[in-house]
N, C-alpha and C positions, 0 to 999 in steps of 0.2 A: 492609358498605359497598360500594361501585360498585366494579369495577377502575378504571373511570377517571374522572378528577377536574375534567376540562376539557371543553370542546366540542370536535368535531372539528378536526383542522388542517386548512388549506389551504395550499398553497405560497405565499401571500399573507403567512399566521400563521407558517408554521413556523420562520422564523430566528430570528424574533423569542424565541420559546420556547426556539430553541436555543441562541441567548445569554445568557439567565434561567439557565437550565439549568447552563451553563458556570460561570457566574456562581458559581453557589450549591457547584458542584461546585468552585471554587479552595477555598471556604475549607473544605469537607469534606477535601479531600483534602491541602492544607497542601504540605508538601514531597517527596510523595511522585506515585506515580505509577501510573494506571488501568492492569490488565491487563485482563483476563476477569471477567465476574460470577460475584461471594462469595453464594450465598444468592439471595433473589429480586430485590431491590434496589440491591443493594447490587455495587460493584467490588470486586476485591479487590487490592490497594496491596502497589505495590513502592518499594525506592529504583531510581535509575536503571541500569535491570544488563541489562536484555535488549533483546532488537530493540523493544519495544513501547513502551517512554520515548517514543519521539520525538512519536507520535500524539495524543500528549497537550497536547504543546507545539505541535503544527501546529495541534491545537482554539483553544489561547488566542491561536492569531495572526490564526485567519481572524475570530475575533471584533474582536480589535485595530481589522483592518482595514475591517472591517464596520462600528462604532462608532468607531472615530478620538477615542475617548476616551481621557482620559490616564491614568484607569487599568486599563485594560485592558491596554495598552502594556505599564504597567511589572510588571500581572501574568504576559504574557507572560515581559519578558526575564528576570522573576525565574528562569525555568527555565534559563537559560543557564550560571549558574555548576558545577550539576550535568554540563555535556555536556563543556564544562573539565576537571571532574576525571575525568570518564571517559577523557579522553583521556590524558591526565597518568597515570592510575592503570593505563589499560590495561586495562579492565574489557570484558571479551569485544567486540574488537575483531575483526570479521568483514565478511565482504560486507554485513553491514545498518549501515556506514557512512552506504551509502547515503541508506537512513531514515531513521537519524539524524541526520543532520546536516544534510539539505536540509530537512525540517520542522522544526529549529534553530535552525540558525544561519543558515543561508544565509534561513530565513525573514526574521530578526531581521536580519539586513542588507538585506533587499527592503525590509523594512516602513519599518524606521530608520534605514536607513545606518548602519548600526551599524561601526566601519574593522575594531573588535575580533575581531564574531562572522564576518566576513569572510574575516579570517587564521586562525577556526576550523574554516572550514568548509574553506578550501585545505589545513590540516593534515591533517583527515579525509581529504579526495580523497587528497593522496599517500601515504598510509598504505593505503588503497582497492587503487589502484593497485600496489602491491608487494605484492598475491592474485595479479596477471596469470601465468598460465602462459605461458608462451612458448612451450613444449612442447604444442601442443592449443588454443590461442589461447583462455582459458578465466578467467573470475574464480574461484579455489576460491571455496567457499561456508561452510565451514563447517572449525573445529579439534577434534580430540580427543584424536590421540595419532599418533603415526606411519602409522597406518593405512593403507595404499595408497586406501582408498574414499574415505577422508576426504582426503586428499590431491592425490584425481582425479576430486573430485564439486563439480560442478555444477550448478545449479538454476534452475528458473524464475523463481523467487520477484525474483533478484537482476537481469533485466528491470528495473524499476524502482529499482536502487542504478543505474542508470547516469547519472540524469541529475545525479549529485553530479559527477562524474567529467567528463560534457559541459560542464557549466557552469564547472567548474574551468578546461575546454582555452579557452572566451570569456575569464573573466575573468584568464588569466594570458598569452595567446597563445601557449600550448605547445601541438604538436600530440597529445603525448606521451598525453595523457589522452584526448584524441576515438578514435585510433588504438586506444589496448586497449579503449575503451566499444563500438567499433564491432565490431572482432575478435569480441568476446564475443557478439555481437549476433548475430553472422554466423553466429558458431558455435551458440548455443542455438537459430537458425533452422533449422539444417542438422540439427538432434541429438534439440532437444526438439519439434518443431512437426513431428507427423505429419504425412501426409500431407492428411487432409480436413480439418485445420486445430486436432485437437485435442492436447493437449500432455503429456508426462510430466512427471513432477515433478524427478524429478533425472535426473541420465548422470552413468555414472564414464568416466574417460579411466585409461591409465595414466599414470601420474604424469613416468615417466621417461620416454618413449616418445612420449606424446602419442598412442598409441593407441586407438581408444577400443574399450569393454567391453561396456555397452548402461546401458538403462533402470534405475533403480528407485527405486519409490515411497519417500515417508518420513512423508505425511499420506495419501495417498490410500489407497485402498482394495486394490488393487492392483498393479503393476507395470504392469500397460495397461490399469487403468479410469481417469477421468478425474476427480481431484480438480478438485471444480468452483471452490475459491480460485484454485486456481493454472492456471485458464484462464483467469479475471479476471485477474491481474496477465498474462499473455501477450499476450490483447485489450492493456491498459491500457499495457505495458512498453514493446513493439513501436510501440506508435505514438507515445510519447516520442521512442522512437529515430529514429522518420521522419520526426517531427517538427525534431530536432538537425540530423541529415543531408542533409535530402532524397532518403535512398537508395529506390528503386522496390520494391528486394527487402525492405525493412523494411516499408516501407508495402503488401507485399502479406502479408507476414506478419500484420501486425496484422490486415485485412480477413480474413484466412482465418482467424485466431485467435474474431475477430470474431462472424463468420457462422458457424462453427462454436458459440459460445459460445448464440447468437439460435437454434438447432436445436435444441439440447437443455436450453435453459431454457425458462421459462413465464412471458410477462408479467404475469400475474395470480392465481401463486402463489410460495411462497419456494422459490429453489432446496433441492437437497438439498447434501448437505457431497459427496458423487461423483454426479456423472452417469451414471455406469455401475456400480451396485449389483448385485449378484443377488436374481432377485424375493424370498428368502428374507430379505433386509437389509432395516432399518427405516430407511427415507430422514428421516435426522435434519437437519434445518435448517441453513444457512447465509448468513444474510442479507447478511449479510458481504460475498458473490460477489456478489452481486444489486447492491450498493451501490460496491465499486468497479469490477465491469463497468458499473455506471452510469454514473461519472465518464470512466471510460476512449473507453464510446459517445460521450459531449458531446464530446468531445477528437477523436477519430476525424471525428465528422459536418464538424467546423470544416477539422479537414485534407482531406478528403475530399472536402467537399462535399455528400456523401448526406446528404439527409434521412431515411433509415431510419431512420440511427442515433439524432439526435434523437430520435425519436417512439420509438424502441425504450425507450432513455434513460428520457425524461420518463412511459411507461410502469411500468418498474421504479417511479422515485421513487415516482409514485405509491400502487402496489404497498403498498410499502413502508412509507409515512403510512398507510394503514386497515390493514395485518397484524406488521407490526412494533415503530411506533414507539410506543416506552411512556409514555404523559399522565400515569401517573400521579406526585402533588406531590411524594409521599417517594421516585419512583425516580432515582437515577443515572445507570443510562445510558440513550443513544436510541433503539438495537435491541435486541429481542429479539429471539432464533433467531439467534442467529450459534453457529459452532461454532468455537473455537480449535484443539482438538489430539485430533481424535475418534480414531486409534489412542493415543495413548496416554492417551486417555480425560480428559481437562482442559477445564473452560471448555466445557461441552457443552451446547445449545441457551440460551445466555446472551446475554448483553451481551458484545462485545467492541470494545475501544477503536479498533481499525484500520477496524473498517466502524461507527464512529460517525464518525471523521473522516473515511472517505471517503463516508457521507451527509451531513453537512454539508459537503461540496464538490462534489458532484452538485448540491446544492439550490443550493448559491451558484452553480454554476456554469449550469443551468437560469436563471433570471434575469440572467444578466449580472453577476455583483455578484462574481466569484473571484478572486486572486491567483495569478495562475502562480506557486507555487513548484518546481514542476516542468520544465516547457519553458522555451524561450528568452526569451520578457518577463522584462521585468526589472521590470515593476510588476503 
């Protein structure tokens, strides 16, 4: 049996291909949420209990926006009850509230005008704001116990959670959200962004005094290496912060992070999970990093007017279509060769739901059909 069951996909046919796969997966997944690959063609499914859940909701909302079909809209709406329950039951509410409620509640309000979804997104933003630590000016990432590290840790991923706060500030006309988000972004630019535009994954402050302690990786190879997905989060997240604020310092951080990503990656090959591996380490691929970077580069091109970022994004989208897009009829995922968590040895060289979401978003951005769930636009 051939590996691929369909003709070569092009930029004009990939969106209907994705729409059909998402529709098929809705039937397969029921009320569960895909996380990362489980076997050759399937996703591991979970309840709404981790940071990954909203990427499935986001894919459903991208489909609904693309088709304007009432059944697709209802499929996307059906996920919201689980996000209501998650807030009510306080299930793993950490800095990832931005991911979770931007692509579920904000997206639903944006596509349908649903006032309940709007209120839910604001509830989530308030909880996210409560994690802001004035001693150090950062949003605490995780909770595990009373350890100093966890209370004092902030991470590069959180740049993608800030849009929920910026959006809440606009919707309520209360600047407290904007001030906290911008303070966190500037702290991240100072401590997570190195002089050459590369990034640390996490940084730790003394939570009592706000005194900087130092960088520490969680998903990279080493504290001073360069985790590829983290670099993609940086270029996209700083771009969004610059778009919301107009702050030149944040735009400079975005371009520095983007230029570093482009230096480290190749436009004709899937990036390794960490760009700075020792020679004897296997460069396991992470297609999700390239998908996130491509979508961020398209937004950065629109923000700065620099066509080079659009060209580099387009090259990576086409590379992913050629080298990672799974065309098999029984496949559930879109992008192969994603890596969820290499140091903890799960989700290795397989599907990742965030990789699939950002690939879908990048393709729709490239052809000019994407709704703006992250930035200031309301449509």
